[in-house]
C-alpha positions in Angstrom: 81.0 87.8 68.8 80.8 91.4 69.9 80.5 92.1 73.6 78.6 95.1 75.0 77.9 95.9 78.6 74.9 98.0 79.6 74.9 98.6 83.4 75.5 95.2 84.9 74.2 93.3 81.9 76.5 91.6 79.4 75.2 91.4 75.8 76.6 89.1 73.1 76.0 89.6 69.4 76.8 87.4 66.5 79.7 88.6 64.3 77.7 88.5 61.1 77.9 92.2 60.3 76.1 95.3 61.5 72.7 96.6 60.2 72.8 99.6 58.0 73.3 102.8 60.0 74.6 101.1 63.2 78.2 100.9 64.3 79.9 98.2 66.2 79.2 97.7 69.9 81.3 99.9 72.3 84.6 98.8 73.6 84.9 97.0 76.9 84.6 99.1 80.0 88.3 99.5 80.7 88.9 101.5 77.5 89.0 105.3 78.5 87.0 107.7 76.4 84.3 105.2 75.4 80.6 105.6 76.3 80.5 103.0 79.0 84.0 103.4 80.5 83.9 102.9 84.2 86.6 105.0 86.1 88.2 103.4 89.2 86.4 105.9 91.6 82.9 106.8 90.3 81.2 109.7 92.1 79.0 107.3 94.0 81.0 104.2 94.4 79.6 100.8 95.0 81.0 98.7 97.8 83.9 96.6 96.5 85.0 94.0 99.1 84.8 95.9 102.4 86.3 99.0 100.9 84.7 101.9 99.0 86.4 102.8 95.7 85.9 106.5 96.4 87.6 106.7 99.8 89.8 109.7 100.3 93.4 108.8 101.1 94.1 109.2 104.9 96.4 107.9 107.5 94.8 105.0 109.4 95.8 102.2 111.8 96.5 98.8 110.2 95.4 96.9 113.2 95.7 93.3 111.9 98.7 93.3 109.6 101.4 96.0 110.1 100.2 97.1 113.5 101.3 100.6 112.5 99.9 103.7 110.8 99.7 103.6 107.0 98.6 106.0 104.3 96.1 105.2 101.5 92.5 104.8 100.5 92.2 101.0 101.1 90.9 101.1 104.6 87.8 99.3 105.7 84.3 100.8 105.2 83.4 101.1 108.8 86.4 103.4 109.6 84.6 106.2 107.7 81.2 105.8 109.2 79.8 108.3 111.7 81.5 108.1 115.0 84.5 106.2 113.8 86.2 108.5 111.2 87.4 111.0 113.7 89.2 108.3 115.6 90.5 106.1 112.8 91.2 108.4 109.9 93.8 111.2 110.2 95.1 113.9 107.9 98.6 113.6 109.3 100.8 110.7 110.3 101.6 112.5 113.6 98.0 112.4 114.6 97.6 108.8 113.7 100.8 107.7 115.5 100.0 109.7 118.6 96.6 108.2 118.9 97.2 104.6 118.0 100.9 103.7 118.3 102.6 106.3 120.7 105.2 103.7 121.8 106.4 102.8 118.3 109.6 104.6 117.2 109.1 103.4 113.6 105.6 104.9 113.2 104.4 105.5 110.5 105.0 102.7 108.0 105.5 104.2 104.6 104.2 101.2 102.7 100.6 100.8 101.8 98.4 98.4 103.7 97.5 95.1 102.1 94.3 95.5 100.0 91.1 94.0 101.4 90.2 91.1 99.2 93.6 91.0 97.6 92.5 88.3 95.1 90.4 91.0 93.4 93.4 93.2 92.5 93.5 92.1 88.9 90.0 93.4 88.4 90.3 96.7 90.2 94.0 97.3 89.2 94.9 99.0 92.4 97.6 100.0 92.2 98.8 97.5 89.6 97.4 94.4 87.9 98.6 92.1 90.7 100.7 92.5 93.8 103.5 90.3 95.0 103.1 89.5 98.7 105.1 87.7 101.4 102.9 84.8 102.8 103.4 81.8 105.1 104.2 78.7 103.1 103.2 76.0 105.6 104.5 73.2 103.4 108.1 74.6 103.9 107.6 76.2 107.3 108.9 79.4 105.9 107.6 82.6 104.2 107.3 82.7 100.4 107.0 85.6 98.1 104.9 86.2 95.0 101.3 86.1 93.9 101.1 82.4 93.9 99.7 82.3 97.5 96.7 80.0 98.1 93.5 81.7 96.9 91.9 81.7 100.3 94.7 83.8 101.8 93.5 86.7 99.6 89.7 86.5 100.4 87.2 86.7 103.2 89.4 89.0 105.4 92.3 86.5 105.6 94.6 88.8 103.6 95.1 91.0 106.7 96.4 88.0 108.6 98.3 86.1 105.9 99.6 88.6 103.3 102.4 91.0 104.0 104.4 93.8 102.2 107.6 93.0 104.0 109.3 89.6 104.6 110.1 90.4 108.2 106.4 91.0 109.0 105.5 87.5 107.7 108.5 85.8 109.4 108.0 87.4 112.8 104.3 86.5 112.8 104.6 82.8 111.6 108.2 81.6 111.8 110.1 83.7 114.3 112.7 80.9 115.0 113.6 80.3 111.3 116.9 82.0 110.5 116.7 82.0 106.7 113.2 83.5 106.5 111.9 84.4 104.0 113.2 81.7 101.7 112.4 83.6 98.5 112.3 87.3 97.5 112.2 87.2 93.7 109.3 89.1 92.1 107.0 86.7 90.4 105.9 87.4 86.8 104.4 84.1 85.7 100.8 82.9 86.2 99.7 82.9 89.8 98.5 79.3 89.9 101.7 77.6 88.6 103.2 76.8 92.1 100.1 75.8 94.0 97.4 74.7 91.6 99.5 72.7 89.0 97.4 69.8 87.7 94.6 70.6 90.1 91.1 70.4 88.6 89.2 73.7 88.6 86.1 72.0 90.2 88.0 70.8 93.2 86.7 72.4 96.5 89.0 75.0 97.9 90.3 74.3 101.5 87.8 74.8 104.3 89.3 77.6 106.5 87.9 78.3 109.9 87.2 82.0 110.3 88.3 82.1 113.9 86.4 84.1 116.5 87.7 85.0 120.0 85.7 86.6 122.8 86.7 87.6 126.4 85.7 85.5 129.4 86.1 88.0 132.2 85.8 85.4 134.9 88.5 83.2 133.4 90.7 86.2 132.6 91.4 85.0 129.1 89.8 84.7 125.7 87.7 81.9 124.3 88.2 80.5 120.7 84.7 79.8 119.5 81.3 81.1 118.6 79.6 80.0 121.8 79.7 83.6 123.2 76.6 85.0 125.0 73.9 86.2 122.7 74.2 89.8 123.8 77.8 90.0 122.6 76.6 89.7 119.0 73.4 91.6 119.4 74.4 94.7 117.5 77.3 96.1 115.5 78.8 98.1 118.4 78.9 95.1 120.7 80.5 92.9 118.0 83.3 95.4 117.5 83.9 95.6 121.3 83.7 91.9 122.2 84.3 89.7 119.1 87.8 89.4 117.5 89.4 87.5 114.6 92.7 86.8 116.4 93.8 86.0 119.9 96.2 89.0 120.1 93.4 91.5 119.4 91.1 90.0 122.1 93.9 89.8 124.8 95.3 93.2 124.0 91.9 94.9 124.2 90.7 93.2 127.4 93.6 92.0 129.5 96.6 94.3 128.8 96.4 95.9 132.2 95.7 92.6 134.0 97.7 89.6 132.6 98.3 89.9 128.9 100.8 87.0 128.9 98.4 84.8 130.9 95.6 85.5 128.4 97.8 84.5 125.5 99.0 81.3 127.2 95.7 80.1 128.6 93.3 80.6 125.7 90.2 78.4 126.1 89.0 76.3 123.2 85.2 76.7 123.0 83.0 75.3 120.2 81.8 76.5 116.8 78.1 76.3 116.3 78.3 75.8 112.5 80.3 73.6 110.1 82.0 75.9 107.5 81.8 75.5 103.8 84.5 75.8 101.1 84.8 79.4 100.0 84.2 78.6 96.3 80.9 76.8 97.0 78.3 79.6 97.4 75.5 77.0 97.1 76.7 75.3 100.3 74.8 76.1 103.4 76.4 76.3 106.8 75.2 73.3 108.8 74.7 73.8 112.6 77.0 71.6 114.6 74.4 71.4 117.4 71.3 69.6 116.1 69.9 68.3 119.4 69.9 71.1 121.9 68.8 69.0 124.9 71.4 66.3 124.2 74.1 69.0 123.9 73.1 70.6 127.2 73.3 67.2 129.0 76.9 67.0 127.9 77.9 70.4 129.1 79.8 71.2 132.3 77.8 72.3 135.3 78.6 73.2 139.0 77.9 70.6 141.7 76.8 73.1 144.3 77.0 70.6 147.1 80.3 68.9 146.0 82.0 72.2 145.1 83.3 71.0 141.8 82.4 71.0 138.1 81.1 67.9 136.3 79.9 66.9 132.9 78.2 63.6 133.7 74.7 64.7 132.6 73.3 64.6 136.1 72.7 68.3 136.6 69.4 69.3 138.3 66.5 69.7 135.9 66.2 73.4 136.7 69.7 74.0 135.3 68.3 72.8 131.9 65.6 75.5 131.9 66.2 78.3 129.4 66.5 81.1 131.9 69.3 79.3 133.8 71.4 77.7 131.1 73.5 80.8 130.4 74.6 80.9 134.1 75.0 77.3 135.0 76.0 75.3 131.9 79.4 75.7 130.2 81.1 74.2 127.1 84.4 73.8 128.9 85.6 72.9 132.4 87.7 76.0 132.6 84.7 78.3 132.1 82.7 76.4 134.8 85.6 76.5 137.3 86.3 80.2 136.7 82.6 81.1 137.2 82.2 79.3 140.5 85.7 79.2 141.9 85.9 75.4 141.9 88.7 73.1 140.6 
């Protein structure tokens, strides 16, 4: 069969010879000099992962992985949008360090940041067919090295939290008490699935990984792990960036650094998640709401006993607390949130 791509369409043709006057179909798109060759950075790039292929290389803060300034073009799209570029993208390392990490003596970091959607590196070849990363190997309670990390660590924004360029970054994040971390440093050259996917059928569901969300509870002086935040926190993009975080450190650092950072980290509140997640390799799966009966759920929430000066969850709250305009102020998913709001307990 001959293969030809026209735009996004793949054409197959039987190998039974070409009609008179016609040549073979063009070479695949990665052959330079051919009619349908696609360069890495087209003039008007499409969005690959969360990163544009045509980004200009700049110094930018790697806020989830290295916690330092790095240089490259693999920053997230929103950093170059209006109103953000002047604060997040710098022409010099000095400007980036002074703005974001003035207390770090080792700023900037001279290694590139981990690529967004690291699992797509073989396709985009940036900067080489596949990168070796340090990653937490939870089966060994230590950090491994290679490209045989579980696939979910390289997708859906997990790469910023689980893949690292240096062993010490992985070890300090996940296994700070392990003396022989990382346990391997050898560059891997064999197939990426040999260590973790041996004898595993291709149709088996990938692990379900919770995409954690943290938001600040100003009355409790800490952050809540869950998606039960007030509706207004997720109402628009600016509010989401200000109030919703993917890790506890980011939430506590942003909201409670000047008050009680250690207390925030120690006393995180476990809220609830309003959807059941799907395996990342099952696009046909629909997220199922974890709350199917709103009235039943509210009857099980914590509420303030205004006469007894304590919080309860016995389902005996006054009827008016169940009305829509009062639930946000009087019903809580955790005892800690109720006590903090009313000064009880």
